[in-house]
C-alpha positions as CSV (number, residue, x, y, z in Angstrom):
1,M,59.5,160.3,139.7
2,S,57.7,158.7,136.8
3,T,56.7,160.5,133.6
4,N,55.1,157.4,132.1
5,G,53.1,155.9,135.0
6,M,55.6,153.0,135.6
7,E,56.6,152.6,139.2
8,S,58.7,149.5,138.7
9,W,60.4,148.0,135.7
10,A,60.2,144.5,137.2
11,V,57.2,143.6,135.1
12,D,56.7,141.7,131.8
13,L,57.0,144.4,129.2
14,K,54.8,142.5,126.7
15,D,51.9,143.3,129.0
16,V,52.8,147.0,129.2
17,G,51.5,149.4,126.6
18,A,53.5,152.6,125.7
19,I,56.6,153.1,127.8
20,Y,57.7,156.5,126.5
21,P,57.4,159.7,128.6
22,F,54.3,161.9,128.6
23,Q,52.1,159.3,127.0
24,G,48.6,160.6,126.3
25,T,49.8,164.0,125.3
26,E,50.3,163.2,121.6
27,V,47.1,164.9,120.5
28,I,47.8,168.1,122.4
29,L,51.4,168.2,121.0
30,V,50.1,167.7,117.4
31,I,47.6,170.5,117.8
32,A,50.2,172.8,119.3
33,G,52.6,172.0,116.4
34,L,49.9,172.7,113.9
35,V,49.0,176.0,115.5
36,F,52.6,177.0,115.6
37,W,53.1,176.0,112.0
38,I,50.1,177.9,110.7
39,G,50.9,180.9,112.9
40,W,54.4,181.0,111.5
41,H,53.1,181.1,107.9
42,V,50.6,183.8,108.7
43,L,53.3,185.9,110.4
44,Q,55.7,185.3,107.5
45,A,53.1,186.3,105.0
46,K,52.4,189.5,106.8
47,V,56.1,190.4,107.0
48,E,56.7,189.6,103.4
49,A,53.6,191.6,102.3
50,K,54.9,194.6,104.3
51,E,58.4,194.3,102.6
52,L,56.8,194.1,99.2
53,A,54.6,197.1,99.9
54,D,57.6,199.1,101.1
55,A,59.5,198.1,97.9
56,E,56.5,199.2,95.8
57,R,56.2,202.5,97.6
58,D,59.9,203.2,97.0
59,F,59.6,202.4,93.3
60,N,60.8,205.3,91.2
61,V,60.2,205.3,87.4
62,E,63.2,207.6,86.7
63,H,65.6,205.5,88.8
64,S,64.3,202.3,87.0
65,G,64.7,203.9,83.6
66,N,68.3,205.0,84.4
67,S,69.1,201.5,85.6
68,I,67.8,200.0,82.4
69,D,69.6,202.5,80.2
70,R,72.9,201.9,82.1
71,Y,72.9,198.3,81.0
């Protein structure tokens, strides 16, 4: 089984191009990485926005005033 197209290593390697596995998939992997990276940031922004909205909803002026006066 060959993942790089080489059937035999009994060749002059200076005449061979890339010898790493899955050659030719670099563009697909970069695009998949970028999609994952941007998707992660979008998801993280949504989660953080929800947490901030919940914190703002739970904000209580009296509780804040008591906390400030306590110190």
